N, C-alpha and C positions, 0 to 999 in steps of 0.2 A: 504464660504462653497463650495466645489466642486459640480457642478451640477450633476455629475455622481452619487453622493451619493443619490440624489432624484430619480434616475432612475433605481437603482439596488435593489435587495432584496436577502436574503439568505433563502434557503429552505432546511430543514433537509430531507435527503433521507432515504427511507426504505431499509431494508436489501437486498431485491431482486434487487433493482436498484444499490445498492452499489456493489453487486457481479457482476452484468452485466458490470458496469463501470470498475471494477477491471480487467475483462477479455479483455478490450479494450486497456489497457496500455501495452507498451513494456518495460518500465523501472519503477522500484519501488525503494523505499528506506527502508532499514531495520535498525531499531534502536535497539541497544543492549548496554550492559555495557562492557566496556573494561578498566581494571585496576581501577575499582570503579568509572569510569567516563562515562557519556553518549557518545555514538558514533553513527554515522549515515553513511551508505554507500549505494551508488546507486548500484543496482543489476538487472540482468535479472531474470525472474521468470515465472512460469506457475502455474495456479490453477487447481487442480483436486479434485472435490468434496469439502470437508470442510478443505482442507489443501493447503497451498501455498508452492511451492518448489523452492528453490533458489540454483542454482548450484554454487559450490565454490571449493576451494582446501583444502585438509586435514589440512594444516598448517595455513590457513587464520585466521584472527581475528574473522570473522563471525563464522567460524567453531568452534573455541575455545570457543567463548562466547555463543554458541547455544546448549549447552548440557543440555536440560531441563529448561533453563531459560525462563522467560516470556519476549517476545520481541514485538515490534510494527513494523508494515509494512504499508507503505503509498504509494499511487499513486495519481496523480493529472493531471489536464490539465488546464492551465491558459492562458488567453489572456491578456497580459500586457496592451495593448492599450485600451481595453474596460473595464479592471478590472473585468472580468467575468471568470467563470470556475467552476471546481468541484474538490473535494478531497474525498478520501476514506481512512480510517485508520482501520486496523485490529490489534487486540491485542490477543495474545494467547501464550501458551507454545510452545517451540521449541524442536526439536530433531535433532540429527546429524545422517544422513543416510549414512552408509559406506558399508552395505551388497552388494556384487557385483551383486546379482540377482535384488535387488531393485534399485540399481543405473542404471543397464541396462534397467529396466522397465521405469524409469524416463527419461533416455536418449531418449527413444522412444516417449516421449511427445514433442520432438523437441526443447529443450532448452539446452544450454550448457554454461560453464563458458566463460567469456569474454576473459580471458587470457589463452591460451592453456598451458596445462602441462600434465605430466604423469597421476597421479592418482587424480581424482576429486571425490567429494562426493556431497551430497545435505543437505541443512538445510530445514526441514519441519516445517512450522508454522501452528498450528491448528487455524482455524477460530473460535474464541470464541466470541469476542466482535467486532462488526462492526459498524462504524459510518461514515457518509458522509454528505456532504452538497454541494449545487450548488448555486453559486452566478450568477444571470443573470438579464435580464431586468425585471423590476417590471411590472407584468400584470396589466392593468388598472382596471380590474374587481375584483382583489383579495386583495385590500387594507384591511388590518385587518383580512384576512382569517386565519383560524386555520392552524398551521403547518408552517407559515412563521415567521421567527424571525432572528435576527442578531446573535443568539447563534450558536455555533459550533466551531470546531477546525480545524486547518490546513491551511486554506487560509488566506492570509494577510487581516488584518482589515482595 
């Protein structure tokens, strides 16, 4: 048995902490359906209130798959050496944003597509279901404390 397993614990995060951590990440991953198969793509993003905005191009797979579909969005930070970190997953309905006035407003939030092109748009993901967990050093005084469990999704087990 790896001694690290005895020194780490998983803590489920509340929604406020999940949203705070979401705002610290520079890159996220959007999971969607493409051709009846699951697809995941790294993206830049910004959160404004209860919606996450992903800049993309009008003809992209993300744009095509995000017209009202329920999608997942994930961010994380992992230290491979210590096997610690956190992850946050948001699930909610998406919408394609092409209205020039709304695109201009979202451009003002300081995020843009990675690949420059003429016309871009945004995918909005409503924050409906939020889950997160942190894996870190096991506090000596919290063995068996409520809220600590190995349950959760996203980080490697």
